[in-house]
C-alpha positions in Angstrom: 112.6 73.2 52.8 112.5 71.3 56.0 109.0 69.9 56.8 109.9 69.8 60.5 110.6 73.5 60.8 108.7 75.0 63.7 106.3 77.7 63.0 105.3 79.9 65.9 101.5 80.5 65.9 100.4 84.1 65.8 98.7 85.3 69.0 94.9 85.3 69.1 92.9 88.5 69.2 92.2 88.1 72.9 95.9 87.6 73.6 96.7 90.7 71.6 94.0 92.7 73.4 95.4 91.6 76.8 98.8 92.8 75.7 97.4 96.2 74.6 95.5 96.4 77.9 98.6 95.7 80.0 100.6 98.3 78.0 97.8 100.9 78.6 97.9 100.2 82.3 101.7 100.5 82.1 101.4 104.0 80.6 98.8 104.9 83.3 101.3 103.7 86.0 104.1 105.7 84.5 101.9 108.8 84.5 101.1 108.2 88.2 104.9 107.8 88.9 105.6 111.0 87.1 103.0 112.9 89.2 104.5 111.3 92.3 108.0 112.3 91.4 106.8 115.8 90.5 105.3 116.2 94.0 108.5 114.9 95.6 110.7 117.5 93.9 108.2 120.3 94.4 106.9 120.8 90.8 103.2 120.4 91.9 101.1 122.0 94.6 103.2 125.1 94.5 106.1 123.2 96.1 104.1 122.3 99.2 104.7 118.6 98.6 108.4 118.7 98.4 110.2 115.8 100.0 112.1 117.8 102.6 109.0 119.6 104.0 106.3 117.0 104.1 105.3 114.7 106.9 107.7 111.8 107.4 104.9 109.3 106.7 104.2 111.0 103.4 107.9 110.8 102.5 107.9 107.1 103.0 104.7 106.4 101.1 105.6 108.6 98.2 109.1 107.2 97.9 107.8 103.6 97.9 105.1 104.4 95.3 107.6 106.4 93.2 109.7 103.2 92.9 106.9 100.6 92.7 104.8 102.3 90.0 107.5 102.5 87.3 108.9 99.0 88.1 105.3 97.6 87.9 104.8 99.5 84.6 107.9 98.0 83.2 106.8 94.5 84.1 103.4 95.1 82.6 104.8 96.5 79.4 107.0 93.5 78.9 104.2 91.1 79.8 105.9 89.4 82.7 103.9 88.2 85.7 105.8 90.1 88.3 104.5 93.3 86.7 100.9 92.5 87.7 102.0 91.3 91.1 103.9 94.6 91.8 100.9 96.6 90.5 98.6 94.8 93.0 101.1 95.2 95.8 101.4 99.0 95.1 97.6 99.4 94.9 97.1 97.4 98.1 99.8 99.6 99.8 98.2 102.8 98.6 94.7 101.7 99.6 96.0 100.6 103.0 97.7 103.8 103.9 94.9 106.0 102.6 92.3 104.1 104.5 94.3 103.8 107.7 95.5 107.4 107.8 93.0 109.6 105.8 93.9 112.7 107.8 97.5 112.4 106.6 97.2 111.1 103.0 93.7 112.3 102.1 91.0 110.4 100.3 91.6 109.3 96.8 88.4 107.4 96.2 88.5 108.1 92.4 92.0 106.8 92.0 91.2 103.7 94.1 88.1 103.0 92.1 90.1 103.2 88.8 92.8 100.9 90.2 90.2 98.3 91.4 88.3 98.5 88.1 91.6 98.0 86.1 92.6 95.1 88.3 89.2 93.5 87.8 89.6 93.8 84.0 93.1 92.3 84.3 91.9 89.3 86.3 89.0 88.8 83.9 91.3 88.8 80.9 93.6 86.4 82.7 90.8 84.0 83.7 89.4 84.1 80.1 92.7 83.3 78.6 93.3 80.5 81.0 89.9 79.1 80.1 90.7 79.3 76.4 94.0 77.5 76.9 92.2 74.7 78.7 89.9 74.1 75.7 
């Protein structure tokens, strides 16, 4: 046996909890992406949200979110930092268009509140883990 062999420490409970939290958010984002794709291909709202018959602004926003959500979910699932960044970008984009053009995109106050709450938890976890690393 080599006494200099490196042993990787097991993650702490808070690190494991943060990973589980990020994976739960990733599943949530994948579900949102599936709903977005279902609307684009006409599987929801009786086909009224199909890509070819909706307002051009809705086409753009739905297409962007349909790409951003699963990519952000992938990043969160694998625990890389760009996953959180893309998630915040997609949420900011969605909040921006919904607040700027509520007559076109409607009001999704509940979804916005869930996103803001989850981002708050994410930042809290991240700050806590950064504090723990400093000690």
